[in-house]
N, C-alpha and C positions, 0 to 999 in steps of 0.2 A: 646745450643742457637738456633741451627737449628730447633730442635723439638719445641721450644717455638714459633719461627717465623711461622713454619708451622701450629702449633696449633692455634695461633692467626688468621692467614690468613684463616684457615678452619672455625673457629668460625664466623669470619666476613662474609665469603661467605655464610654460612648457615643463618646468620642473615639477610643479604641482600636478599637472596633467599626467606626467609620467608616474609620479608616486600613486595617484589615484588609480591609474591603470594597473599598477602592480598589486594594490590592495584588492581591486576587483578580480584580478587573475587568481589571487589566493583564494577568494571566496568561491570562484567558479571552478577552478581546477584542483583545489586541495580540500578545503574544509567541508564543502557540501558533498562531494563524492566520497570523502573519507568517512564522514558521519553516516552517510547512507549505506556504505559498505559494512560498517560496524553494526548497524541495525539489522542488515540482512544476515550477517554472521550470527548475531544473537538469536534471531528467529529460527534459523536453520539448526542451531545448537539445541534450542528448546525442543524442536521436533525430534532430533536425535536422542535427546535425553528421555523424552516421552516414549519413543519407540523401544529404547533399550529396556526401560522399566517393564513395558508390556511383554517384551521378549522373555525376560527372566521369570515372568509370571505364566509363561506358556510352555508346554512341553516341547522340547527340542525336536525338530524334524517334522512336526505335523504341518498341515496346510496353512493354518493361521500363523504359525511361527515363520514359515517361509515367506509369507506375504510381508510380515513385519520386518524380516531381514532384508527383503528387497527394498522396502521403503527406507530402511536405515542406510543402505548402500547409496541410494539415490541422493538422500540428503547429505550423506558424507561427501559425495562428489561435488554437490552444489556448494558446500561450505569451503572445500578446497579451492574451487574456482574463484569464489569471492575473496578468499585469503590472498590468492595470487593477484587479483585485481587491486586489493588494498596495498599489497607489498609494492606493486608497480607505481603506486602514487608517490612513493618516496623518491622516485627517480624523475618525476615530472619537472620540466624546466619552463621558465618564462620565455618571453619573446627575445630576451637578451642572452638566452642560453644558460641562465643561472638556475640552480635548483630552487624550487619554490619553498620547499620545507627546509628549515634550518638543520644543521648537521645533527644536533642533539635529538631533534624530532625524527629524523631519518633513522637514527640508531634505535630509538624506542619503538618506532613502527615495525622495523624488521625483527626486533627482539620479541615483540608481541606475536608476530606471525610464527616465529620459531616455537614459542611457548605453547601457542594454541595448537600447532601441528603435533607437538609432543603430547598434549592432553588427548587429542583425537587418537593418536597411536596407542596411548594407554587405554583408552576406551575400547579400541579394537581388541587389544590383548585381553582385557577383562572379559569381553563377550566370548572370545575364543576359548579362554580357560573355563568359562561357565559351560560352553557347549561340550567340551571334553570331560566335564565333571570334575575338574581339578579344584574348583572352589565351590562353596555352597551358595544357596540362594541369598542368605542373609549377608554373607561376605561380599558377594557381587553387588548387592544393593548398597552396602556401606561404601564400597570403593567408588561406585558410580556417583553417589551423593557427594563424596569428598572432592572428586574431580569436577563436578558441576560447580561446587563452591569456589574452587580455584579458578575455573573459567570465568565466573562472574566477577571475581576480584580483579582478574587480569584485564577483562574488557572494560570494567569501570575505570581502571587507571588510565588506559589508553584513550577512552572516551573523554575523560576530564582533560587530558592533554590536548586533544583536538578542540574541545570547547574553549580551553584557555588560549589556543592559537587563534581561534576566531575572535575571542574577546580582545586579544592584542591588536588585531586589525581594526577593531572599533576604536581603540585608543589611538591608533595611527591616524584614523580619520579625524579624531578630535585634534590631534597635534597638527595635522595639515590645515585644519580649519583655523587654528590659532595663528599659524604661520601666514596663512592667506590674509587673515584679518590684520596682522601686523604689517604685512607688505602693503596691503591696501591703505592702511593709515599713514604709513611713511610716505608712500607715493603721493597720497592726497596732499599731505603737508608740503612736500617739496613742490608739487604742482601749484599749490596756492601761492607759495613764495615766488615761484618763477613767473606765473601769470594766471590771472583768473580765467582768461580766455582758454588756456590749456585745459583747465578743469572742465569747462563747458564742452570743449571739443572731444576730450577723451572719455568723459563720463558715459557718453552714449555707447562707446565701443569697449570700454574696459571696466570702469568703476561700477556702474549699475549692474552689469551681468555678474561681476565677481561678488557684489553685495548680495545679489539674489542667490548665488551659489553657496555663499556662507550660511545664509538662512536655511537653505535646503540641506546642506551638510549637517547642520545642527539637528534638524528634524530626523535625518537618517541615522545620526549617531544615537538618538533617543529611541530608535527602533521603529519609527513611523515610516509608512510607505507613502512616497510622494511621486506623483507623475510629473516629471520635469522635462520641459522642452524649451530650449533657448535658441532662437534664431539670431545669431550674431554674425557680423561681418568679419569678426576675428576668428580665424580657424582654430586657434588654440583654445579659446573660450568655448567654441562649439565642441571640441574634443572633450573638454572637462565636463560640459553639460551632458554629453552622450554617456560618458563614463559614470556620472552620478545617477543618471536615469537608469542605466543598466544595472548598477549596483542596487538601487532601490527595488527594482523588479526582482532581481535575484534573491535579495534578502527576504522579500515577501513570499516568494515561491518556496524558499527554503523553510521559513517559519511554518507555512502551511503544511509542508511535507513532514517536518519534524513532529508537529502536533499529531498528524494522522499516524505517523509511524509509532509514536509513543502509545497512541490508543491501540493500534494493532499489536504492538509488542505486549501490552498489558493483556490483551485478549489471548495472545499466544501463551503467555505464562499461565494464565488462568486455565486455558484449555488443557495444557500439558499436565497440570496438577489434578484437574477434575475429571478429565475424560474417562480414565479407567475406573475412577471411584464412582462415577455415575453409570457408565455403560454396563459394568459387571453386575451391580445390583439389579439393573433393569432386565438384564438377561435372566437372572435368577427368578425375578418376579414373573416374567413372561412364561418361562418354562413351567413354573409352578402353577400358574393360572391355566395353561394348556393341559397340564396333567389333571387338574381339578375338573375342567370341562370334559375331558375325555372319560374320566372315571364316573362322572355323574351324567348319565344319559337322560335323566328325567328332570332337567332344569326347567323352571317356570319361565314365562316370557319376561317377567320382571327381573329374574336373576340373570337371564341372557342379556337383557338390556344393560344391567350393571356391569357385566363382564365387557360388553362392547364399549362402555364409557371408559373403563380402565384401559382397554386396548388403545382407544383414541388418545387418551392422556399420555400413555407411554410412547405412542407414535409421535406426538408433538415434541416430547422431550428429546427423543432420538433425532428427530428432524432438526431441531435447533442445534444440537451438538454437532451433527454432520455439517450444518451450514457453516458454523464457526471453523471447524477443522478444514473443510474444503476450501474456504476463502483464504485461510492462512497458508496452508501448504501448497495448494494448487498442484496440478499434474499435467504432463504433456498429453495432448489430444491425439487420438488415432482416427483418421478420417477414412471412411468407407462409404459405399453407396447403400442406402437402405430405403425400402418403400416407406413413405411418410405414414401410411396407415399402420404399419407394424409398430412404429414408434408410438403412435397415439394409443394403440391397443395395449401396449406394455405400460403406458402411463396410467390408463384407466385401471388396469389390474393392480397397480401398486398404491392407488389412492385409498384413503380411509373411506369405508362405506357409510352412506347416509340415506335414510329413507325419505328425508324431507327435500333433498336436492337432486334434481335430474340433470344429467350431463348429456348433451347432444353433440355428436361428432359429424361434421360435414367435411369430407376430405376428397380431393381430386386424386386420381390414380397417377402418382408420380414418384420418382426416386429423388433422394437428396443426398449429397455427399456431406457427411457429418460424423462426429463422435457420438455413437449411440447413447452411451451412458450420460454424457454431458447434455445432450439434447433432452433426455428424460429429466435430468435435474432441473433444467430451465422450465419445462412444461409442468412438472409436478409442483415446483415452487409457486408458479403463477396460478395454478389451479387451486392449490391449498390456500393461497391468499384470497382467491375468490370465494372459497367455501367459508373462510373465517369472516369475510366481509358480510356474507349473507347471515352469519351467526346461526341461531336456532330457528330461523324463519323458513317458510316454504320458499324454495328458490330454483333458479334455472341457470345453468352454465352452458355456453355454446363454444365449442372448440372447432374452428374451421381452418382449412388450408386451401390456397388457390395459387395458381401459377400465372405470373405476368412476365413474359419475356424470359430472361435468364434467371429470374428471381422467384423465390417462393415466399408467400406471405402467410404467416400463421397468426390467428387472432384468438384470444381468450376473452370472452365477454360474459359478464354476470349482471344479474338484475338487483344487485345490492344497492346500498344507499349512495354509492359513488364516492369519488375522492374530492375533497375540497380543493378548489382551484389554487388557494394560497399555498398548498403544500405539494402541488404537482411537481415543481422544480426540485424539491428536496428528496423525493422518495428513492432516488438512486444514489444518494449520498451515504457513505459508510456510517454505520451505527445510528442512523436516523430511523425511528420507528414510532408509530402511533399506537401500537398494540402492547398491552402489558406483558404478554408472553413472548413478544418478538425479540429478535437479536439485532435487527437493523442490518443484517448481512445477506438476507435472502435475495433481495432485488439487486444488490451490488454484485453478488455472485452471478446472477442471471446476466446482467449487463456485461460482466467480464467474459463469460463464456460465449455470449453472442458476438462480442468483439473478436474473440479468438476464431470465430467462424467467419470473420470478415463481413459481419452483418450489422444491423441496427435494431434497436428496440425503442419503442415510444409508447406513450399512454394517452388515452383520451377519457373523458368523463361524461357522465349522463348519456348512456350507461357507461360503466367502466369497461374499457377495452385496451388490453395490452396487445400491441402489434409488433411482430417480429418479422424483419425482412432479411432473408438469407439467400446467398447465391446457390444455385443448384449444383455447381461445380466449383469447388474451392480452388483447384489448380488454375482454372481460367481466370479467377479473380486475382490470383497472386502474380500472374504473368504480366 
C-alpha cells in the first residue's frame, strides 16, 4: 500500500512538474517575446508615421526630404525584421516537439503579419504617388491617417490575443494548484488511514514541500514576486521548486519590462504627434528673431540680454525634444578615430553661452575611437546638466580627460549644490528627473551611448563629478 501511495504521489509530482515546465516555457518562449516584438513594431510604426508626415510637409528632393526618406527606409527595414521575428514565434516548439502556440493563435499571428505588411506596402505606394505628384498633400495625409488607424486596430487585436494567452497560463497555474492541493489532501488521508508513521516519514520529503509550493503558487497566481528555493531530497520536488522560482523571476522581469515599454510607447506616440508641431514654430521664431537682430544694429544691452534669454529658452525646448526622439529611435554608431580635443572644442561651440559660468578644459593629447556626434551628445548633455545645477549663480565647470592604460577617462565636474545621496542610484533610470523642465531621458541616453562604446559611466557627489571610462580602441575591446 505504501509503495502504491508513493508511486502515485511521485507520478503526480512528475505530472505537475511537467505541466509547470510547459507553462513556464509558454511565458519564456511565447508570451514575453511576442508582446516585446509587438511593442517594438508599434514604436517603429510610430516613427514611420511621424517621418511620413514630415516628408509630405517638405519639398520633394531637397536635403531635408532625403534625410527623412533615409530614416523612413531604415525604420521600414527594422519593422520588417521584427515582423519576421514575431512570425517565427508561431513555429516555436516545446521540449516535446509540440507547437507552443495553439493552432488558432498561430493562424492569427500569421494573419497579423500579412495585414501589417500590406499596410506598409500601401504606405510605400502612397509616398511614391505623392513623390510623383499623382495625389495631393491633403489626399496623402488623409490616406496615411486612415492606414495608421487600421494599423492600431490590427495591433490592438493581436495584443489582446497575446495577453489573453498569458492570462490563460495564469488560470492553468491556478488549476495545477487546485489539483496539487487535491492530490495532497487525498494522499494525506490515505496515509493517515494506512499508518501515522507513514505521515511522519513522508511529510519531510513530500507533504511539507508541496504545501509550501501550493502557497507559493497562490502568491505567483496573484501576481506577486516570490524568491523561492527548496532544498529537498526528492528530485521531482526540486524540479517543481526550480520551475516555480524561474516563473516568478520571469514574471517580475516581464512586468517591469512591460511597464517601461508602456512608458516609452506613450513617449513615442506623444513625440510623433508633437515633434513637428513644436519644432516648426520654433524654427519660425528663431528665424524671425535672427532677422530682427540683423536689421536692428543699435540694440541696447537690455534688449540683447532679452534676445539671449529667448535663445536659451528655445535651445532648452529643442534639446528636450531631441533627447526624447534620440532615446526612442536610436541609430547605429559609426566609429572613427578623433582627437579628444577636437570633440571637446566642438562641444564648447555648441553649448549655450553664459557670462556667469566659466568652463575649463584640461585635455591630454590623445585620439579616441568613437562616434563623433554620439560623443558630443553625451558631453553636451552632462555639461548642460551642470549648467542647470549651478542655475543663475556664479559657477565653474571643469572638463578633463586623461589616459590610463588602454582607457580614457573623461570627467565633468561642477561646483553646484551636488546631488543628494538618496537619489544617486535613480538618476540613470528612464523618466526619472528632479527638474521641472527635464524629460528624464538625458542621462539614460548618455548611459546607453556610453554602453554602445563599451564604456562605463558613474557619478560622485560633493562636488558633482560624472566620470566616463572608454576604451581608446573599440576593436580591441570587442575581440
